[in-house]
C-alpha positions as CSV (number, residue, x, y, z in Angstrom):
1,X,-67.8,-38.0,-84.5
2,X,-66.6,-34.7,-85.9
3,X,-67.6,-31.2,-84.9
4,X,-67.0,-28.4,-87.4
5,X,-66.1,-24.9,-86.1
6,X,-65.2,-22.8,-89.1
7,X,-62.0,-24.3,-90.5
8,X,-61.3,-26.3,-87.3
9,X,-62.5,-29.9,-87.0
10,X,-62.7,-31.4,-83.5
11,X,-63.0,-35.1,-83.4
12,X,-64.5,-37.0,-80.5
13,X,-64.1,-40.8,-80.0
14,X,-66.7,-40.6,-77.2
15,X,-69.4,-43.1,-78.0
16,X,-72.6,-43.1,-75.9
17,X,-76.0,-44.6,-75.8
18,X,-78.9,-42.4,-76.9
19,X,-80.5,-40.9,-73.8
20,X,-84.1,-42.4,-73.5
21,X,-85.5,-38.9,-73.1
22,X,-84.7,-38.1,-76.8
23,X,-85.5,-41.6,-78.3
24,X,-88.6,-40.2,-80.0
25,X,-86.2,-37.9,-82.1
26,X,-83.8,-40.7,-83.2
27,X,-85.1,-40.4,-86.8
28,X,-83.3,-37.0,-87.0
29,X,-79.9,-38.3,-86.1
30,X,-77.1,-38.2,-88.7
31,X,-76.2,-35.9,-91.5
32,X,-78.7,-34.7,-94.1
33,X,-77.8,-32.9,-97.4
34,X,-80.3,-31.0,-99.5
35,X,-81.2,-33.2,-102.5
36,X,-81.9,-30.2,-104.6
37,X,-81.6,-26.4,-103.9
38,X,-84.2,-25.0,-101.5
39,X,-86.2,-21.9,-102.2
40,X,-85.9,-18.8,-100.1
41,X,-88.1,-15.7,-100.4
42,X,-89.6,-12.9,-98.4
43,X,-91.4,-9.7,-99.5
44,X,-88.3,-7.5,-98.6
45,X,-85.6,-9.6,-100.5
46,X,-84.9,-11.1,-103.9
47,X,-85.9,-14.8,-104.0
48,X,-82.9,-17.1,-103.9
49,X,-81.9,-20.8,-104.0
50,X,-79.7,-22.5,-101.4
51,X,-78.2,-25.8,-100.4
52,X,-77.9,-26.9,-96.8
53,X,-76.3,-29.5,-94.6
54,X,-77.9,-30.6,-91.3
55,X,-76.0,-32.4,-88.6
56,X,-78.0,-34.0,-85.7
57,X,-76.0,-35.7,-83.0
58,X,-75.9,-36.7,-79.3
59,X,-73.5,-37.3,-76.5
60,X,-75.8,-39.3,-74.2
61,X,-77.4,-36.2,-72.6
62,X,-81.2,-35.7,-72.8
63,X,-80.7,-33.3,-75.8
64,X,-80.1,-33.6,-79.5
65,X,-77.3,-31.3,-80.8
66,X,-77.7,-29.7,-84.2
67,X,-75.8,-27.6,-86.7
68,X,-77.3,-26.2,-89.9
69,X,-75.1,-24.8,-92.7
70,X,-76.6,-23.1,-95.7
71,X,-74.8,-22.0,-98.9
72,X,-76.0,-20.0,-102.0
73,X,-76.8,-22.6,-104.6
74,X,-75.0,-20.9,-107.5
75,X,-72.1,-19.0,-105.9
76,X,-71.6,-21.5,-103.0
77,X,-71.1,-18.5,-100.7
78,X,-71.8,-19.3,-97.1
79,X,-75.2,-18.0,-96.0
80,X,-77.1,-18.9,-92.9
81,X,-75.7,-20.9,-89.9
82,X,-77.7,-22.2,-86.9
83,X,-76.6,-24.4,-84.0
84,X,-78.2,-25.5,-80.8
85,X,-80.1,-28.1,-79.0
86,X,-83.4,-29.9,-79.1
87,X,-85.1,-30.9,-75.8
88,X,-88.3,-32.9,-75.0
89,X,-90.3,-32.1,-71.9
90,X,-90.3,-35.5,-70.0
91,X,-93.5,-37.4,-70.3
92,X,-95.0,-35.3,-73.1
93,X,-94.6,-34.6,-76.8
94,X,-93.6,-31.0,-76.1
95,X,-90.3,-30.1,-77.8
96,X,-88.0,-27.0,-77.6
97,X,-85.3,-25.9,-80.1
98,X,-82.7,-23.6,-78.5
99,X,-81.1,-21.8,-81.5
100,X,-78.1,-19.5,-82.1
101,X,-77.7,-18.0,-85.5
102,X,-74.6,-16.4,-87.2
103,X,-76.7,-13.3,-87.8
104,X,-76.7,-12.5,-84.0
105,X,-80.2,-13.8,-83.5
106,X,-81.0,-16.3,-80.7
107,X,-84.3,-17.9,-80.2
108,X,-86.3,-20.5,-78.4
109,X,-88.9,-22.3,-80.5
110,X,-91.4,-24.6,-78.8
111,X,-94.0,-26.9,-80.1
112,X,-95.0,-30.6,-80.6
113,X,-93.6,-33.8,-81.8
114,X,-96.3,-35.9,-83.6
115,X,-94.8,-39.1,-85.0
116,X,-91.9,-38.0,-87.2
117,X,-93.1,-34.4,-87.5
118,X,-92.1,-31.3,-85.5
119,X,-94.1,-28.1,-85.5
120,X,-92.5,-25.2,-83.6
121,X,-93.1,-21.5,-83.0
122,X,-90.7,-19.0,-81.3
123,X,-91.5,-18.2,-77.7
124,X,-88.4,-15.9,-77.3
125,X,-86.3,-14.0,-79.8
126,X,-83.2,-11.9,-78.9
127,X,-80.5,-10.3,-80.9
128,X,-77.2,-8.5,-80.6
129,X,-77.5,-4.7,-80.1
130,X,-76.1,-4.1,-83.6
131,X,-78.2,-6.7,-85.5
132,X,-79.4,-5.8,-89.0
133,X,-82.9,-4.2,-89.2
134,X,-85.7,-4.9,-89.7
135,X,-85.7,-7.1,-86.7
136,X,-87.1,-10.7,-86.7
137,X,-90.1,-10.8,-84.4
138,X,-91.3,-14.4,-84.8
139,X,-90.1,-17.7,-86.3
140,X,-92.2,-20.8,-87.2
141,X,-90.6,-24.1,-88.3
142,X,-92.1,-27.4,-89.6
143,X,-89.8,-30.4,-90.0
144,X,-91.1,-33.8,-91.1
145,X,-89.7,-37.1,-92.3
146,X,-91.6,-38.0,-95.5
147,X,-92.6,-41.6,-96.4
148,X,-89.9,-41.7,-99.1
149,X,-87.2,-41.1,-96.4
150,X,-86.6,-37.4,-97.3
151,X,-86.6,-34.8,-94.5
152,X,-88.6,-31.6,-95.3
153,X,-88.2,-28.2,-93.6
154,X,-90.3,-25.1,-94.0
155,X,-89.4,-21.9,-92.1
156,X,-91.6,-18.9,-91.8
157,X,-90.8,-15.6,-90.2
158,X,-92.3,-12.2,-89.2
159,X,-90.4,-8.9,-89.2
160,X,-91.3,-5.6,-87.8
161,X,-94.3,-4.5,-89.9
162,X,-94.5,-7.9,-91.8
163,X,-96.7,-10.7,-90.7
164,X,-95.6,-14.4,-90.5
165,X,-94.7,-15.4,-94.1
166,X,-93.0,-18.5,-95.5
167,X,-89.3,-17.8,-95.9
168,X,-87.6,-21.1,-96.6
169,X,-88.5,-24.5,-98.0
170,X,-86.1,-27.4,-98.6
171,X,-85.8,-31.2,-98.6
172,X,-82.9,-33.4,-97.6
173,X,-81.6,-36.9,-98.0
174,X,-79.6,-38.7,-95.3
175,X,-76.0,-39.0,-96.2
176,X,-74.7,-41.3,-93.5
């Protein structure tokens, strides 16, 4: 297993059994690459296209680890990065994403797991004191495994003075 931190790659030979608490999320595990550029838009920005790689892994704890890395589709310039953990409330279908973003935003999204579909809404959003305005107020995320084996993600956000609006949409294919 490899963990990527900027230009540093940390390899772990630690192999572990998937914790039974996160077994309902095993369909996420692995590396996913956008199969075609995703679409990004918001009323306050110029629409853009992007590619993204998702890594979902585990080390035997009752959480799934994740790292999302997005790049501008044409220039290949690094864009958005997110990393964090996914937890399931024991005995329920309640799920939480604990997310840190390279923009200085941190959030907790909670929602439900229904089959191979996650529907999440932010319950807490915090940011660095010098984060770029306008400030994100709310995030909503929908992730689902499609019958053809592709993973689809749609992210909506609300800013100060702007209601919840779709921001990102992309599909991925498993690469490992």
